[in-house]
C-alpha positions as CSV (number, residue, x, y, z in Angstrom):
1,M,-52.2,-81.8,46.4
2,S,-51.2,-82.2,42.6
3,T,-48.3,-80.6,40.8
4,E,-48.1,-79.9,37.0
5,T,-45.0,-79.6,35.1
6,K,-45.1,-77.0,32.4
7,V,-42.8,-77.2,29.5
8,S,-41.9,-73.8,28.3
9,G,-40.3,-74.9,25.0
10,T,-39.5,-77.9,23.0
11,I,-36.4,-79.1,21.0
12,D,-37.3,-80.0,17.5
13,V,-34.6,-82.0,15.9
14,S,-35.6,-84.3,13.1
15,I,-33.9,-87.5,12.2
16,K,-33.0,-86.0,8.9
17,T,-31.2,-83.2,10.5
18,I,-29.2,-85.7,12.7
19,V,-28.2,-87.7,9.7
20,H,-27.0,-84.6,7.8
21,V,-25.0,-83.4,10.9
22,A,-23.5,-87.0,11.3
23,I,-22.4,-87.0,7.7
24,M,-20.9,-83.6,8.1
25,C,-18.9,-84.6,11.1
26,L,-17.7,-87.8,9.3
27,F,-16.3,-85.7,6.6
28,M,-14.6,-83.2,9.0
29,F,-13.1,-85.5,11.5
30,C,-13.0,-89.0,9.8
31,F,-11.9,-88.3,6.2
32,R,-8.4,-87.7,7.3
33,F,-8.0,-91.4,8.2
34,L,-8.5,-92.4,4.5
35,P,-5.2,-93.3,2.8
36,T,-3.4,-90.6,1.0
37,F,-3.0,-90.6,-2.7
38,S,-0.7,-89.1,-5.3
39,T,1.2,-86.0,-3.8
40,V,-1.7,-85.4,-1.2
41,T,-0.4,-85.6,2.4
42,E,-2.1,-86.7,5.6
43,Y,-2.4,-83.0,6.4
44,G,-4.0,-82.5,2.9
45,M,-6.5,-85.2,3.6
46,A,-7.6,-83.7,6.9
47,V,-8.0,-80.3,5.3
48,L,-9.9,-81.8,2.3
49,G,-12.2,-83.4,4.9
50,V,-13.0,-80.2,6.6
51,F,-13.7,-78.5,3.2
52,L,-16.1,-81.4,2.1
53,G,-17.8,-81.3,5.6
54,L,-18.4,-77.5,5.3
55,I,-19.8,-77.7,1.8
56,Y,-22.1,-80.5,3.0
57,G,-23.1,-78.8,6.0
58,W,-23.7,-75.4,4.2
59,S,-26.0,-77.4,1.7
60,F,-28.0,-79.5,4.1
61,V,-27.7,-78.2,7.7
62,G,-27.5,-74.4,7.7
63,L,-24.9,-71.6,7.8
64,M,-23.8,-70.8,11.2
65,F,-23.4,-74.2,12.8
66,P,-21.2,-75.8,10.1
67,T,-19.1,-72.6,10.0
68,L,-18.4,-72.6,13.8
69,L,-17.8,-76.5,13.7
70,G,-15.3,-75.8,10.8
71,I,-13.2,-73.8,13.1
72,F,-12.7,-76.7,15.4
73,G,-12.2,-79.1,12.4
74,L,-9.4,-76.9,10.9
75,A,-7.8,-76.5,14.3
76,L,-7.7,-80.4,14.5
77,T,-6.0,-80.8,11.2
78,G,-2.8,-79.4,12.7
79,Y,-3.2,-76.0,11.2
80,G,-3.1,-74.5,14.7
81,T,-5.3,-73.8,17.8
82,V,-8.9,-72.6,17.7
83,E,-7.5,-69.1,18.6
84,Q,-5.1,-69.2,15.8
85,V,-7.6,-70.3,13.3
86,T,-9.9,-67.5,14.5
87,I,-7.2,-64.9,14.2
88,A,-6.3,-66.2,10.7
89,M,-10.0,-65.8,9.6
90,F,-10.1,-62.2,10.6
91,S,-6.6,-61.2,9.6
92,N,-7.7,-61.4,5.9
93,S,-8.0,-57.8,4.4
94,S,-11.1,-58.8,2.6
95,I,-12.9,-59.7,5.8
96,L,-11.8,-56.4,7.4
97,M,-13.3,-54.6,4.3
98,M,-16.3,-56.5,4.5
99,M,-16.9,-55.7,8.1
100,F,-16.1,-52.0,7.9
101,G,-17.6,-51.6,4.5
102,S,-21.0,-53.4,5.4
103,L,-21.4,-51.4,8.6
104,C,-20.6,-47.9,7.1
105,F,-22.5,-48.4,4.0
106,M,-25.5,-49.4,6.1
107,V,-26.3,-45.7,6.2
108,L,-27.9,-46.1,2.7
109,M,-30.4,-48.3,4.3
110,Q,-30.9,-46.3,7.4
111,S,-31.5,-43.1,5.5
112,K,-33.8,-44.9,3.0
113,A,-31.7,-43.3,0.2
114,A,-31.1,-46.8,-1.2
115,D,-34.9,-47.4,-1.2
116,Y,-35.6,-44.0,-2.9
117,I,-33.0,-44.9,-5.8
118,M,-34.3,-48.4,-6.3
119,A,-38.0,-47.2,-6.1
120,K,-37.2,-44.8,-8.8
121,I,-35.6,-47.4,-10.9
122,I,-38.2,-50.2,-10.5
123,G,-41.0,-47.6,-10.6
124,S,-39.8,-46.0,-13.8
125,N,-41.8,-46.3,-17.1
126,L,-39.0,-48.3,-18.6
127,A,-39.2,-50.9,-15.8
128,K,-43.0,-51.1,-16.2
129,K,-42.9,-51.6,-19.9
130,S,-39.7,-53.7,-20.1
131,P,-38.2,-54.9,-16.6
132,M,-35.6,-57.0,-18.8
133,Y,-34.2,-53.9,-20.2
134,T,-34.0,-52.3,-16.8
135,V,-32.0,-55.3,-15.6
136,M,-29.7,-54.8,-18.6
137,I,-29.1,-51.2,-17.6
138,I,-28.1,-52.2,-14.1
139,F,-25.7,-54.8,-15.4
140,G,-24.2,-52.2,-17.9
141,A,-23.8,-49.6,-15.3
142,T,-22.2,-52.1,-12.9
143,L,-19.6,-53.1,-15.5
144,L,-18.9,-49.6,-16.6
145,I,-18.1,-48.4,-13.1
146,N,-16.3,-51.4,-12.1
147,N,-14.0,-51.3,-15.1
148,F,-12.4,-48.4,-13.3
149,G,-12.5,-49.5,-9.8
150,G,-15.1,-49.3,-7.0
151,Q,-15.4,-53.1,-6.4
152,M,-15.5,-52.8,-2.7
153,V,-18.5,-50.3,-2.8
154,F,-20.4,-52.6,-5.0
155,Y,-19.6,-55.7,-2.8
156,F,-20.6,-54.2,0.5
157,G,-22.8,-51.3,-0.5
158,I,-24.8,-52.0,-3.6
159,F,-25.1,-55.8,-3.3
160,P,-27.0,-55.6,0.0
161,I,-29.3,-53.0,-1.6
162,M,-29.9,-55.5,-4.5
163,V,-30.7,-58.2,-2.1
164,S,-33.1,-55.9,-0.1
165,T,-34.8,-54.9,-3.4
166,L,-35.5,-58.5,-4.3
167,K,-37.0,-59.1,-0.8
168,K,-39.4,-55.9,-1.3
169,V,-40.3,-56.8,-4.7
170,G,-41.5,-60.1,-3.4
171,Y,-39.3,-62.9,-4.9
172,P,-39.5,-66.1,-2.9
173,I,-36.3,-67.3,-1.1
174,G,-34.3,-69.4,-3.7
175,D,-36.2,-68.1,-6.7
176,R,-34.5,-68.6,-10.0
177,F,-34.6,-64.9,-10.8
178,S,-32.8,-64.0,-7.6
179,V,-30.1,-66.6,-8.2
180,M,-29.4,-65.5,-11.7
181,F,-29.7,-61.8,-11.1
182,L,-27.5,-61.7,-8.1
183,T,-24.9,-64.0,-9.8
184,G,-24.9,-61.8,-12.9
185,F,-24.5,-58.7,-10.7
186,M,-21.5,-60.3,-9.0
187,A,-20.1,-61.4,-12.3
188,C,-20.3,-57.9,-13.7
189,I,-18.2,-56.8,-10.8
190,Q,-15.8,-59.6,-11.3
191,L,-15.4,-58.8,-15.1
192,G,-14.8,-55.2,-14.1
193,M,-11.7,-56.3,-12.2
194,C,-10.4,-57.8,-15.4
195,F,-10.9,-54.9,-17.8
196,R,-7.6,-53.1,-17.3
197,P,-4.5,-55.2,-17.8
198,F,-2.1,-52.7,-16.1
199,V,-3.6,-52.4,-12.5
200,G,-5.0,-54.8,-9.9
201,W,-6.1,-58.2,-10.9
202,G,-5.2,-57.5,-14.5
203,I,-1.6,-56.8,-13.9
204,M,-1.4,-59.7,-11.7
205,T,-2.4,-62.1,-14.4
206,V,-0.9,-60.4,-17.4
207,G,2.3,-59.4,-15.6
208,T,2.9,-63.0,-14.3
209,M,2.1,-64.5,-17.7
210,M,4.5,-62.2,-19.6
211,Q,7.1,-62.9,-16.9
212,L,6.7,-66.7,-17.3
213,T,6.6,-66.9,-21.1
214,Q,8.9,-64.0,-21.8
215,S,6.5,-62.6,-24.4
216,Q,4.5,-59.4,-24.8
217,I,0.7,-59.1,-24.4
218,S,-1.1,-56.3,-26.2
219,Y,-2.8,-54.0,-23.6
220,G,-4.9,-52.4,-26.3
221,G,-6.1,-55.8,-27.7
222,W,-6.8,-57.0,-24.2
223,M,-9.1,-53.9,-23.4
224,I,-10.9,-54.1,-26.8
225,I,-11.7,-57.8,-26.3
226,M,-12.9,-57.1,-22.7
227,A,-15.1,-54.3,-23.9
228,V,-16.7,-56.5,-26.4
229,V,-17.2,-59.1,-23.6
230,D,-18.8,-56.3,-21.4
231,I,-21.3,-55.4,-24.2
232,A,-22.1,-59.0,-24.9
233,V,-22.8,-59.9,-21.3
234,T,-24.9,-56.8,-20.7
235,V,-27.1,-57.5,-23.8
236,S,-27.3,-61.3,-23.7
237,Y,-27.4,-62.3,-20.0
238,P,-30.9,-60.9,-19.3
239,F,-32.2,-62.7,-22.6
240,F,-30.5,-65.8,-21.1
241,M,-32.3,-65.2,-17.8
242,K,-35.6,-65.1,-19.8
243,L,-34.8,-68.1,-21.8
244,V,-34.2,-70.4,-18.6
245,G,-37.5,-69.2,-17.1
246,C,-36.8,-66.2,-14.8
247,D,-39.9,-64.1,-14.0
248,F,-39.4,-60.6,-14.8
249,K,-43.2,-59.7,-14.2
250,R,-42.7,-59.1,-10.5
251,L,-40.5,-56.2,-11.2
252,A,-43.3,-54.6,-13.5
253,D,-46.2,-55.4,-11.2
254,V,-44.8,-54.3,-7.9
255,D,-46.7,-51.7,-5.8
256,I,-43.7,-49.2,-5.2
257,A,-45.4,-47.4,-2.3
258,Q,-46.1,-50.5,-0.5
259,A,-43.0,-52.4,-1.2
260,F,-40.5,-49.6,-0.5
261,G,-42.6,-47.3,1.6
262,I,-41.5,-44.3,-0.6
263,D,-43.4,-41.7,-2.5
264,T,-41.3,-41.3,-5.7
265,K,-43.1,-38.0,-6.3
266,Q,-41.4,-36.4,-3.2
267,K,-37.8,-35.2,-3.5
268,L,-34.8,-36.4,-1.5
269,N,-34.6,-35.1,2.0
270,L,-31.6,-33.4,3.3
271,T,-30.2,-36.7,4.9
272,Q,-30.5,-38.6,1.8
273,K,-28.7,-35.9,-0.1
274,I,-25.8,-35.8,2.3
275,V,-25.6,-39.6,2.3
276,L,-25.6,-40.0,-1.6
277,F,-23.3,-37.0,-2.0
278,S,-20.8,-38.6,0.5
279,M,-21.1,-41.9,-1.2
280,G,-20.5,-40.2,-4.6
281,V,-17.3,-38.6,-3.2
282,F,-16.0,-41.9,-1.8
283,L,-16.7,-43.7,-5.1
284,F,-15.0,-40.9,-7.0
285,I,-11.9,-40.8,-4.9
286,V,-11.5,-44.6,-5.1
287,I,-11.9,-44.7,-8.9
288,V,-9.6,-41.6,-9.5
289,F,-6.7,-43.2,-7.4
290,S,-7.3,-46.5,-9.1
291,V,-7.1,-45.0,-12.7
292,A,-4.5,-42.2,-12.3
293,G,-3.0,-42.7,-8.8
294,S,0.6,-43.0,-10.2
295,K,0.3,-39.6,-11.7
296,L,-0.8,-37.9,-8.4
297,G,2.5,-38.1,-6.6
298,A,2.4,-37.2,-2.9
299,L,-1.5,-37.6,-2.8
300,N,-1.1,-41.1,-4.2
301,T,1.5,-42.0,-1.5
302,F,-1.0,-40.7,1.2
303,Y,-3.8,-42.6,-0.3
304,L,-1.9,-45.8,-0.5
305,K,-1.0,-45.5,3.2
306,I,-4.8,-45.0,4.0
307,S,-6.0,-47.7,1.6
308,V,-9.6,-48.7,0.9
309,I,-10.1,-49.7,4.4
310,G,-8.9,-46.3,5.6
311,M,-11.4,-44.7,3.2
312,M,-14.1,-46.8,4.7
313,I,-13.3,-45.7,8.2
314,L,-13.2,-42.1,7.2
315,F,-16.6,-42.6,5.6
316,W,-17.7,-44.2,8.9
317,I,-16.4,-41.3,10.9
318,V,-18.1,-38.7,8.7
319,M,-21.6,-40.6,8.8
320,T,-21.4,-40.8,12.6
321,V,-20.2,-37.1,13.2
322,I,-22.6,-35.4,11.0
323,K,-26.1,-35.1,12.8
324,I,-29.4,-34.0,11.4
325,D,-32.2,-33.0,14.0
326,G,-29.8,-34.4,16.6
327,K,-29.3,-37.8,15.2
328,P,-26.2,-39.0,13.4
329,L,-26.6,-40.1,9.8
330,L,-25.3,-43.5,10.8
331,N,-26.6,-45.3,14.0
332,L,-24.1,-47.8,14.8
333,R,-26.2,-49.7,17.3
334,E,-28.9,-50.2,14.8
335,A,-26.4,-51.0,11.9
336,S,-24.9,-53.8,14.2
337,T,-28.2,-55.4,14.6
338,M,-28.9,-55.3,10.8
339,F,-25.5,-56.7,10.0
340,A,-25.2,-60.3,8.6
341,W,-22.9,-61.8,11.1
342,D,-23.4,-65.3,9.8
343,M,-22.3,-64.1,6.3
344,L,-19.2,-62.5,7.8
345,L,-18.2,-65.8,9.6
346,L,-19.0,-67.9,6.5
347,V,-16.9,-65.8,4.2
348,A,-14.0,-65.7,6.7
349,I,-13.9,-69.5,7.1
350,A,-14.4,-70.0,3.4
351,L,-11.6,-67.9,2.3
352,L,-9.2,-69.4,5.1
353,I,-10.1,-73.1,4.1
354,S,-9.7,-72.3,0.3
355,S,-6.2,-70.9,1.0
356,V,-5.1,-73.7,3.3
357,L,-6.6,-76.2,0.8
358,T,-4.1,-75.2,-1.9
359,S,-1.1,-74.6,0.3
360,T,2.1,-76.3,-0.4
361,E,1.9,-78.5,2.8
362,T,-1.4,-80.2,1.6
363,G,0.1,-81.4,-1.8
364,I,-3.3,-80.7,-3.5
365,S,-2.0,-78.0,-5.9
366,M,0.8,-80.4,-6.9
367,W,-1.7,-83.2,-7.6
368,I,-3.8,-80.9,-9.6
369,S,-0.9,-79.8,-11.7
370,S,0.1,-83.5,-12.3
371,L,-3.3,-84.1,-13.6
372,L,-3.4,-81.2,-16.0
373,G,-0.1,-82.0,-17.9
374,P,-1.5,-85.2,-19.6
375,I,-4.9,-83.5,-20.3
376,F,-3.2,-80.6,-22.3
377,A,-0.3,-82.6,-23.9
378,G,-0.7,-83.1,-27.7
379,R,-3.5,-80.8,-28.2
380,S,-3.9,-78.3,-31.0
381,P,-3.8,-74.6,-30.0
382,V,-7.5,-74.0,-30.2
383,V,-8.4,-77.3,-28.3
384,F,-5.8,-76.4,-25.7
385,L,-7.7,-73.0,-25.1
386,I,-11.0,-74.8,-24.8
387,F,-9.6,-77.2,-22.4
388,L,-8.0,-74.4,-20.5
389,A,-11.2,-72.4,-20.2
390,L,-13.2,-75.6,-19.1
391,L,-10.9,-76.7,-16.5
392,T,-10.1,-73.3,-15.1
393,L,-13.7,-72.7,-14.8
394,I,-14.3,-76.0,-13.1
395,L,-11.3,-75.9,-10.7
396,T,-11.7,-72.4,-9.7
397,N,-15.4,-72.9,-8.7
398,F,-14.2,-75.7,-6.0
399,A,-10.8,-74.5,-4.9
400,N,-9.1,-71.2,-4.1
401,N,-9.4,-69.0,-7.3
402,I,-6.1,-67.3,-6.9
403,A,-4.3,-70.6,-6.4
404,I,-6.0,-72.1,-9.4
405,C,-5.1,-69.1,-11.4
406,Y,-1.4,-69.5,-10.7
407,I,-1.5,-73.2,-11.4
408,M,-3.1,-72.5,-14.8
409,M,-0.6,-69.9,-15.6
410,N,2.3,-72.1,-14.9
411,V,0.9,-75.0,-16.8
412,T,0.2,-72.8,-19.8
413,A,3.7,-71.3,-19.6
414,A,5.2,-74.7,-19.4
415,M,3.4,-75.7,-22.6
416,Y,4.4,-72.6,-24.4
417,L,8.0,-72.9,-23.6
418,N,7.9,-76.6,-24.6
419,G,6.9,-75.6,-28.1
420,L,3.1,-75.7,-28.2
421,P,2.1,-72.5,-30.2
422,V,-0.3,-71.2,-27.5
423,N,-2.1,-67.9,-28.2
424,I,-0.8,-66.1,-24.9
425,L,-3.3,-63.2,-25.2
426,A,-6.3,-65.7,-25.4
427,A,-4.8,-67.9,-22.8
428,S,-4.2,-64.9,-20.3
429,L,-7.8,-63.7,-20.8
430,I,-9.3,-67.1,-20.2
431,I,-7.2,-67.6,-16.9
432,S,-7.8,-64.1,-15.7
433,V,-11.6,-64.0,-16.3
434,F,-12.5,-67.6,-15.6
435,S,-10.5,-67.4,-12.3
436,V,-12.9,-64.8,-11.0
437,L,-16.1,-66.2,-12.1
438,A,-16.0,-68.6,-9.1
439,F,-19.5,-68.8,-7.4
440,L,-20.5,-72.5,-7.2
441,T,-19.1,-73.0,-3.7
442,P,-18.5,-70.7,-0.7
443,A,-14.8,-71.6,-0.8
444,S,-14.2,-70.6,-4.4
445,S,-14.1,-66.9,-3.8
446,M,-15.5,-64.0,-1.6
447,P,-18.4,-63.2,-4.0
448,G,-19.1,-67.0,-4.0
449,A,-19.3,-67.0,-0.2
450,M,-21.4,-63.9,-0.1
451,L,-24.0,-65.5,-2.6
452,H,-24.2,-68.6,-0.4
453,A,-24.7,-66.5,2.7
454,C,-27.3,-64.3,1.0
455,E,-30.7,-64.4,2.9
456,V,-32.7,-64.6,-0.4
457,L,-30.7,-67.5,-1.9
458,T,-30.3,-71.1,-0.6
459,P,-27.3,-73.4,-1.4
460,K,-29.8,-76.0,-3.1
461,A,-31.0,-73.3,-5.5
462,I,-27.3,-72.2,-6.2
463,Y,-26.3,-75.7,-7.0
464,Q,-29.2,-76.2,-9.2
465,I,-29.0,-73.0,-11.2
466,M,-25.2,-72.0,-11.1
467,P,-24.1,-74.7,-13.5
468,L,-26.3,-73.2,-16.2
469,I,-24.9,-69.8,-15.6
470,L,-21.3,-71.1,-15.8
471,I,-21.9,-72.9,-19.0
472,Y,-23.3,-69.5,-20.3
473,F,-20.2,-67.7,-19.4
474,L,-18.0,-70.5,-20.7
475,I,-19.4,-70.5,-24.1
476,L,-19.7,-66.8,-24.5
477,C,-16.4,-65.7,-23.1
478,A,-14.3,-68.7,-24.5
479,F,-15.6,-68.0,-27.9
480,L,-14.8,-64.2,-27.7
481,F,-11.4,-64.7,-26.0
482,I,-10.3,-67.3,-28.7
483,A,-11.6,-65.2,-31.6
484,G,-10.2,-61.9,-30.1
485,G,-6.8,-63.8,-29.4
486,L,-6.6,-64.8,-33.1
487,I,-7.2,-61.2,-34.2
488,F,-5.0,-59.2,-31.7
489,G,-2.6,-62.0,-30.5
């Protein structure tokens, strides 16, 4: 009697993968044993090793495995237990907004309202004749809306729609067009954060700079320069995409009915109308309170207690309570299966490691500050601004963008107070804007982490193409900021 052994599955692990995992682990767990330097502490070396290990792992191994291993790596630096690291990851308000926002805005996908709108846009006569101008309109509309608020809707509601559209149109994973389009879309959201110097990110940078330098910055001049930047980016970026070889033809040639499963001749159904109306109300409320909240008295007090997260939860409640033909508008079970959990974990660990990396205990921020002083010393005012733009953009794409923003503001203020005739308006614009154009690594910012975790992009494609995009923004924005500062400063 013979017996047979049947193998139901095989483990396929290549030597290449093993080597990459080994290098990642060397960074995460052995880099800490290297000697310290300058102001960087032993703890700083350990955290830096985990950061380098994550970057390497995300680039050559994958997303989920390096992310989960990073939790253990950070715990072993002395930051805290695995439990404390995990709690810290999910105590970030941005992560909570990402989780609530992504799930509740999934109703746009489930109702096919998003498909209907994008099919209308991509299938329009303009898109067929000139897809580049269609992209221009998308960027312009994104900038205009985000100048007055609504960033969270665009991060967690509209960005996934853009990703889904690229998949349905047929762009391959990691395609140059996808990288440049999605990065441009994120950049438009980020530039919108900087448009108004008296709220949000704007007041954080402008207010801090005015306090440090004891000088006044023209709000009017700031907004005029930002408006010029918005127009310049809207018009020039699609041409730049074309110049570096992006293929717009797929947008013009796509079969709308096959790609989106939508007949654009039909009208919106009742479910889609309710979903789009509710989303419009949500966006309207967020923008109104962002622009004029201080003038709304008790209503603003109530809104501040609810916050954007509360608004997302209310939207979530409405979408699950309202039923059409016995079915809720938002099916949470289905939404949870569509949710990008690997993206959530990646963004969570990336934001945590970036904040830990530049904390006082690591000594890394002090080391960066000590390097910048000699670089800036003795420069002419214009050369100083050029160096400021270049270094801010480089540093903020590798380290925590908020920490780099504060470092640059303090360095600039020190130079100004020591007699260098710095144009404070131009310097503030440079620091504010280049601190949010942080997309090269997942640890640079939340949008950077979202791009790296995006299913239509790859880290390799991002690292290949992103430097071109950053050079574009460096040249365009630095020129406009310096010229605008000379006019209005």
